[in-house]
C-alpha positions as CSV (number, residue, x, y, z in Angstrom):
1,M,80.5,56.2,65.6
2,Y,82.8,54.8,68.3
3,R,85.8,56.5,66.6
4,T,83.9,59.9,66.4
5,A,82.9,59.7,70.1
6,L,86.4,58.8,71.1
7,A,87.9,61.6,69.2
8,L,85.5,64.1,70.7
9,A,86.3,62.8,74.2
10,L,90.0,63.1,73.6
11,A,89.6,66.6,72.2
12,A,87.5,67.6,75.2
13,A,90.1,66.2,77.6
14,A,92.8,68.1,75.8
15,I,91.2,71.5,76.2
16,A,89.6,71.0,79.6
17,P,91.5,72.9,82.3
18,L,93.2,70.8,84.9
19,H,91.9,70.8,88.4
20,A,94.4,72.2,91.1
21,A,94.4,68.8,92.6
22,D,96.1,67.6,89.4
23,A,99.1,69.9,90.1
24,P,102.3,68.4,91.5
25,G,102.2,67.6,95.2
26,A,102.8,70.4,97.7
27,Q,106.1,68.8,98.7
28,A,107.3,68.6,95.1
29,M,106.3,72.2,94.5
30,A,108.1,73.4,97.6
31,Q,111.2,71.4,96.7
32,Q,111.2,73.0,93.3
33,E,111.1,76.5,94.7
34,L,113.6,75.8,97.6
35,P,116.9,76.9,96.0
36,Q,115.5,80.3,95.1
37,V,113.7,80.6,98.5
38,I,117.0,79.9,100.3
39,A,118.8,82.5,98.2
40,W,116.1,85.1,98.9
41,R,116.1,84.2,102.6
42,R,119.9,84.6,102.9
43,D,119.8,87.9,101.1
44,I,117.1,89.3,103.3
45,H,118.8,87.9,106.4
46,Q,122.0,89.7,105.5
47,H,120.2,93.0,104.9
48,P,117.6,93.2,107.8
49,E,115.6,96.4,108.3
50,L,113.7,97.6,111.4
51,S,110.0,98.2,111.6
52,N,108.6,100.8,109.2
53,R,112.0,100.9,107.6
54,E,111.8,97.9,105.3
55,V,112.6,99.8,102.2
56,R,115.1,97.4,100.5
57,T,113.0,94.4,101.5
58,S,109.8,95.8,100.1
59,A,111.5,96.8,96.9
60,L,112.8,93.2,96.4
61,V,109.4,91.8,97.1
62,A,107.6,94.1,94.7
63,Q,110.2,93.4,92.0
64,E,109.8,89.7,92.3
65,L,106.0,89.8,92.3
66,K,106.0,92.0,89.2
67,K,108.1,89.5,87.4
68,L,105.4,86.9,88.1
69,G,102.8,89.2,86.4
70,L,100.8,89.8,89.6
71,E,98.8,92.9,90.3
72,V,101.2,94.6,92.7
73,H,100.4,97.5,95.1
74,T,103.1,99.2,97.3
75,G,103.2,101.8,100.0
76,I,100.5,100.2,102.1
77,A,101.2,101.0,105.8
78,R,104.4,102.8,104.6
79,T,106.4,99.9,103.2
80,G,103.8,97.1,102.8
81,V,103.4,95.2,99.5
82,V,100.6,93.1,98.2
83,G,100.3,91.0,95.1
84,L,97.1,89.6,93.7
85,L,97.1,86.4,91.7
86,K,93.8,85.6,89.9
87,G,93.4,82.0,88.9
88,D,91.8,81.1,85.6
89,L,89.1,79.1,87.3
90,P,86.3,80.3,89.7
91,G,86.8,79.8,93.4
92,P,87.3,81.3,96.8
93,R,89.4,84.3,97.7
94,L,92.3,83.6,100.0
95,A,94.9,85.9,101.6
96,I,98.3,84.7,102.9
97,R,100.5,87.0,105.0
98,A,104.2,87.2,105.8
99,D,105.9,89.8,107.9
100,M,109.1,91.6,106.8
101,D,110.7,93.5,109.7
102,A,113.7,92.6,111.8
103,L,114.7,93.4,115.4
104,P,117.2,95.7,117.2
105,V,119.4,92.7,118.1
106,T,123.1,92.1,117.3
107,E,123.5,88.8,115.6
108,E,125.8,86.2,117.4
109,V,125.3,83.3,114.9
110,N,128.4,82.4,112.9
111,L,126.9,82.3,109.4
112,P,128.5,83.4,106.0
113,F,125.4,85.6,105.5
114,A,125.1,86.9,109.1
115,S,123.9,90.4,109.6
116,K,126.3,93.2,110.1
117,A,123.6,95.8,109.7
118,K,123.1,98.8,112.1
119,G,120.1,100.9,112.7
120,E,118.6,103.4,115.0
121,Y,116.3,102.4,117.8
122,R,115.0,104.7,120.6
123,G,117.8,107.2,119.6
124,K,120.6,104.7,119.9
125,T,122.7,102.9,117.2
126,V,121.9,99.2,117.4
127,G,122.6,96.0,115.6
128,V,119.8,94.7,113.4
129,M,119.0,91.0,113.0
130,H,116.2,88.8,111.7
131,A,116.1,87.2,115.2
132,C,112.4,86.1,114.8
133,G,112.5,84.5,111.4
134,H,110.6,87.1,109.3
135,D,113.3,86.7,106.6
136,A,112.1,83.1,106.2
137,H,108.4,84.1,106.2
138,T,109.0,86.7,103.4
139,A,111.1,84.3,101.3
140,M,108.6,81.4,101.7
141,L,105.7,83.6,100.7
142,L,107.6,84.7,97.6
143,G,108.3,81.1,96.8
144,M,104.6,80.3,97.2
145,A,103.7,83.2,94.9
146,Q,106.0,81.8,92.3
147,A,104.7,78.2,92.7
148,L,101.0,79.2,92.5
149,S,101.5,81.7,89.6
150,G,103.1,78.9,87.7
151,M,99.8,77.0,87.8
152,K,97.5,80.0,87.2
153,H,95.7,78.3,84.3
154,R,94.5,75.5,86.6
155,L,94.1,77.5,89.8
156,H,90.7,78.0,91.4
157,G,90.0,81.4,92.9
158,S,92.4,84.2,93.8
159,V,95.2,84.6,96.2
160,L,96.3,87.9,97.8
161,F,99.9,87.7,99.0
162,V,100.3,90.2,101.9
163,F,103.8,91.3,102.9
164,Q,103.4,93.2,106.1
165,P,105.8,95.7,107.7
166,A,106.2,96.5,111.4
167,E,104.9,93.3,113.0
168,E,107.3,93.9,115.9
169,G,105.7,97.2,116.5
170,A,106.1,100.7,115.0
171,P,108.7,103.1,116.4
172,D,107.7,105.6,119.0
173,G,105.3,108.2,117.6
174,E,104.5,106.1,114.5
175,E,101.7,103.8,113.4
176,G,102.4,100.6,111.6
177,G,101.8,96.9,111.1
178,A,98.5,95.0,110.5
179,S,96.3,97.7,112.0
180,L,97.7,100.3,109.6
181,M,97.4,98.0,106.6
182,L,93.7,97.7,107.4
183,K,93.4,101.4,108.0
184,D,95.1,102.0,104.6
185,G,92.4,99.9,102.9
186,L,94.1,96.5,102.5
187,L,90.7,94.8,102.3
188,R,88.8,97.6,100.6
189,D,88.9,96.3,97.1
190,F,89.6,92.6,97.7
191,K,87.8,91.0,100.6
192,P,89.2,87.5,101.2
193,D,87.0,84.7,102.4
194,A,89.8,83.5,104.6
195,M,93.4,84.4,105.6
196,F,96.4,82.2,106.5
197,G,99.7,82.9,108.3
198,M,102.5,81.0,109.8
199,H,105.6,81.5,112.0
200,V,108.9,79.6,112.3
201,V,109.7,78.8,116.0
202,S,112.8,77.4,117.7
203,A,110.6,75.6,120.2
204,L,109.8,72.9,117.6
205,N,112.2,70.8,115.6
206,V,112.2,70.9,111.8
207,G,109.6,68.6,110.4
208,T,107.0,69.4,113.1
209,V,104.1,71.8,112.6
210,S,101.6,72.8,115.2
211,V,98.2,74.4,115.1
212,R,95.2,74.9,117.4
213,P,91.6,76.1,117.1
214,G,90.4,79.1,119.1
215,P,92.6,81.4,121.2
216,T,96.1,80.8,120.1
217,M,98.4,83.8,121.0
218,A,97.9,86.2,123.8
219,G,96.8,89.8,123.4
220,S,99.6,92.2,124.3
221,D,99.7,95.7,125.9
222,W,102.7,98.0,126.0
223,F,102.9,100.3,129.0
224,R,105.1,103.2,130.1
225,M,105.6,104.9,133.4
226,V,107.8,107.9,134.4
227,V,108.6,108.2,138.1
228,H,109.5,111.7,139.1
229,G,111.5,112.3,142.3
230,R,113.9,115.1,143.4
231,Q,117.6,115.0,142.5
232,T,120.2,115.1,145.3
233,H,123.6,113.9,146.2
234,G,123.9,110.1,146.6
235,A,125.6,110.7,150.0
236,M,122.5,112.6,151.3
237,P,119.4,110.9,149.9
238,W,117.2,112.4,152.7
239,N,117.5,115.8,150.8
240,G,115.7,114.4,147.8
241,V,113.1,111.9,146.7
242,D,114.6,108.7,145.2
243,P,112.8,107.6,142.0
244,I,115.1,104.6,141.7
245,V,113.9,103.1,145.0
246,T,110.3,104.0,144.1
247,A,110.6,102.4,140.6
248,A,112.1,99.3,142.2
249,E,109.1,99.0,144.6
250,I,106.7,99.5,141.7
251,I,108.3,96.7,139.8
252,G,108.4,94.3,142.8
253,T,104.8,95.0,143.8
254,A,103.5,94.8,140.3
255,Q,104.6,91.1,140.2
256,T,101.7,90.4,142.7
257,I,99.1,91.3,140.1
258,V,99.5,88.0,138.2
259,S,100.4,85.9,141.3
260,R,97.8,87.2,143.6
261,K,95.1,89.2,141.8
262,L,94.4,87.3,138.6
263,D,92.7,83.9,138.4
264,I,95.4,82.2,136.3
265,G,93.7,78.9,136.9
266,K,91.2,80.2,134.3
267,L,93.6,81.5,131.7
268,P,97.3,82.5,131.8
269,A,98.7,86.0,132.1
270,V,102.1,87.6,132.1
271,L,103.4,91.0,133.2
272,S,107.0,91.9,132.5
273,F,109.2,95.0,132.6
274,G,111.7,95.3,129.8
275,I,113.1,98.9,130.2
276,V,114.4,100.6,133.3
277,E,116.2,103.8,132.6
278,G,117.4,106.6,134.9
279,G,120.4,108.3,136.3
280,S,123.6,109.7,134.9
281,R,126.2,109.2,137.6
282,Y,126.9,106.6,140.4
283,N,126.7,109.2,143.2
284,I,123.7,111.2,142.1
285,V,120.1,110.3,143.0
286,P,118.3,111.3,139.7
287,D,115.1,113.1,139.3
288,R,113.3,110.6,137.1
289,V,113.2,106.9,136.1
290,E,111.4,105.5,133.1
291,L,109.8,102.1,133.1
292,Q,108.4,100.2,130.1
293,G,106.9,96.7,129.9
294,T,104.3,94.4,128.5
295,L,101.1,92.7,129.7
296,R,99.9,89.5,128.0
297,T,96.4,88.2,128.6
298,F,93.7,86.0,126.9
299,D,90.6,87.5,128.6
300,A,89.3,91.0,128.3
301,G,88.2,91.1,132.0
302,M,91.5,89.9,133.3
303,R,93.3,92.4,131.0
304,Q,91.3,95.3,132.5
305,Q,91.8,94.1,136.0
306,A,95.6,94.0,135.5
307,I,95.6,97.4,133.9
308,D,93.7,98.9,136.8
309,N,95.9,97.2,139.4
310,L,99.1,98.3,137.7
311,R,98.0,101.9,137.5
312,G,96.9,101.8,141.2
313,I,100.1,100.2,142.4
314,A,102.2,102.8,140.5
315,E,100.3,105.8,141.9
316,H,100.1,104.6,145.5
317,V,103.7,103.4,145.7
318,A,104.9,106.7,144.2
319,A,102.7,108.7,146.7
320,A,104.0,106.7,149.6
321,N,107.5,107.6,148.7
322,G,106.8,111.3,148.1
323,A,107.2,110.9,144.3
324,T,104.8,111.3,141.4
325,V,104.3,109.0,138.4
326,E,103.0,109.5,134.9
327,T,101.3,106.4,133.5
328,Q,100.5,105.4,129.9
329,I,98.7,102.1,130.3
330,P,98.3,100.9,127.6
331,L,100.7,102.9,125.4
332,G,99.7,102.9,121.7
333,D,98.0,100.1,119.9
334,S,97.4,96.8,121.7
335,N,97.5,93.5,119.9
336,P,94.2,91.6,120.3
337,V,94.1,87.9,121.2
338,L,94.8,85.9,118.1
339,V,91.9,83.5,117.6
340,N,91.9,80.8,115.0
341,D,88.6,80.0,113.4
342,H,87.5,76.6,114.8
343,A,86.1,75.1,111.6
344,L,88.9,76.5,109.4
345,A,91.6,75.3,111.8
346,A,90.2,71.7,111.5
347,R,90.5,71.9,107.7
348,V,94.0,73.3,107.8
349,R,95.1,70.6,110.3
350,D,93.9,68.0,107.8
351,S,95.9,69.7,105.1
352,L,99.0,69.8,107.2
353,R,98.7,66.1,107.9
354,K,98.4,65.4,104.2
355,A,101.4,67.6,103.4
356,I,103.9,66.3,106.0
357,G,102.3,63.3,107.7
358,G,99.9,63.1,110.6
359,E,102.6,62.1,113.1
360,H,104.4,65.5,112.5
361,V,101.3,67.7,113.2
362,I,100.6,68.5,116.8
363,E,98.3,70.7,118.7
364,A,100.0,74.0,119.7
365,P,99.7,75.1,123.3
366,P,98.4,78.7,123.9
367,S,101.3,81.0,123.4
368,M,102.0,84.1,125.6
369,A,103.7,85.7,122.6
370,S,101.5,88.0,120.6
371,E,101.0,88.6,116.9
372,D,99.4,91.5,115.1
373,F,98.0,89.0,112.6
374,A,95.2,89.0,115.2
375,Y,93.9,92.2,113.6
376,F,93.3,90.3,110.4
377,A,91.8,87.4,112.3
378,R,89.2,89.8,113.8
379,K,88.1,90.8,110.3
380,L,87.7,87.4,108.6
381,P,88.1,83.6,109.3
382,S,91.8,83.0,109.8
383,V,94.3,80.3,110.8
384,Y,97.8,80.9,112.0
385,F,100.2,77.9,112.6
386,F,103.8,77.2,113.7
387,V,106.7,75.6,111.8
388,G,109.6,74.0,113.6
389,A,113.0,75.7,113.0
390,T,115.5,73.8,115.3
391,P,117.5,71.1,113.6
392,R,116.3,67.5,113.9
393,G,118.0,65.7,116.8
394,Q,118.7,68.9,118.8
395,D,116.7,69.5,122.0
396,A,114.3,72.2,120.9
397,S,113.5,73.1,124.5
398,K,117.1,74.3,124.9
399,A,117.5,76.1,121.5
400,P,117.9,79.8,121.6
401,A,114.5,81.3,121.4
402,N,113.0,83.6,118.8
403,H,114.3,87.2,119.5
404,S,117.6,85.8,120.8
405,P,120.9,87.0,119.2
406,K,121.7,83.3,118.8
407,F,118.4,82.4,117.1
408,F,119.1,79.9,114.4
409,L,116.9,78.6,111.6
410,D,117.6,75.3,109.9
411,E,116.8,76.0,106.3
412,D,115.1,72.6,105.9
413,A,112.2,74.4,107.7
414,L,111.6,76.4,104.5
415,Q,110.5,73.4,102.5
416,I,108.3,72.2,105.4
417,G,106.7,75.6,105.8
418,M,106.1,76.1,102.1
419,A,104.7,72.6,101.6
420,S,102.4,73.0,104.6
421,M,101.0,76.4,103.4
422,L,100.8,75.3,99.8
423,Q,98.7,72.3,100.7
424,A,96.5,74.3,103.0
425,S,96.0,76.9,100.3
426,L,95.3,74.5,97.5
427,D,92.9,72.5,99.6
428,Y,91.0,75.6,100.5
429,L,90.8,77.0,97.0
430,D,89.8,73.6,95.6
431,A,87.0,72.9,98.1
432,P,83.5,72.9,96.6
433,A,81.5,76.0,97.2
434,S,79.2,75.6,100.2
């Protein structure tokens, strides 16, 4: 009787599916995938592509996902790719997102795989570089897809791997990014219960990960103004209307919006001009000057107050100088505030501590940078966290920032990022149904 019972127990154990918790640890899984992830990252880094032009990158992603036997869909939001992995055991539905696009930045980092790529941006030939780390995001998500597909038979639930184009913003006159993925039906057939994302940042050292509940990254608005004057000889400015002087006054006065109009004791805000274009010759007062910039806010009321003030300043300063101004405030899609779900952020924080040690997980401060992951976070419970990219022992506060031509990612960050996301994902998928 004892022998029969023992034999039946052993047989049952042999055929029972393993729980995901019985899989190798997240650090070991990440370490196993690391060589291939580094190779992918270097390849993508050497061949960067601008927003809505990620043709080579998306082809690589689709090819690798198909090798894993995932259900793959391409052409979402132009060049977006998604891969669906269905575990053999019942469980939640999770989406994990990475962005794929690069920036119009000429690389100044001396690497054997440095970018020499060129592209066209706003009608000009520019250098192209993964100056924000999206090459790392793409490579890490491919590594996670490979790791999780390798344990499909003991995986609870399903995972949608989302490779998004145009996070940095679509070119003029085009749509793109997270908002277009949603418009194209990303969540139509597979509605996740939650979504995760992460970003490598030079402001943290490798080994450190940060996360916060609630408002995490600012909403962003893009604005454009065209100041119209009357062209004349630079030696006789009284015969014309100077749009350069007018534009300069608009820029200067606009700085009082944040410093004097908004209650930044309540929440922070930033208004910056990034483009000032006008004129063709040193001794000609031109007939127009174009201005473009960005507004970053965390509060809808403060945002509207800043927009109204900016438009009013532009119109009144122009009128006072005898000029006119066209305003597009905002111009195109605005990124919402990225808000991490409070309860889910607490769960993810616990997973991050388990993956890399509690002393290496800190609370992220609110960031004035924006992220169109916020569109996903408005649709379903989501968490977005940050992974240190600056080498250990180096002062991260002095490291070249994301978007700099000198932005440098220590590849040790790839293992930390993968281990963190794998742990958060497995813990979420493994949790008992509520």
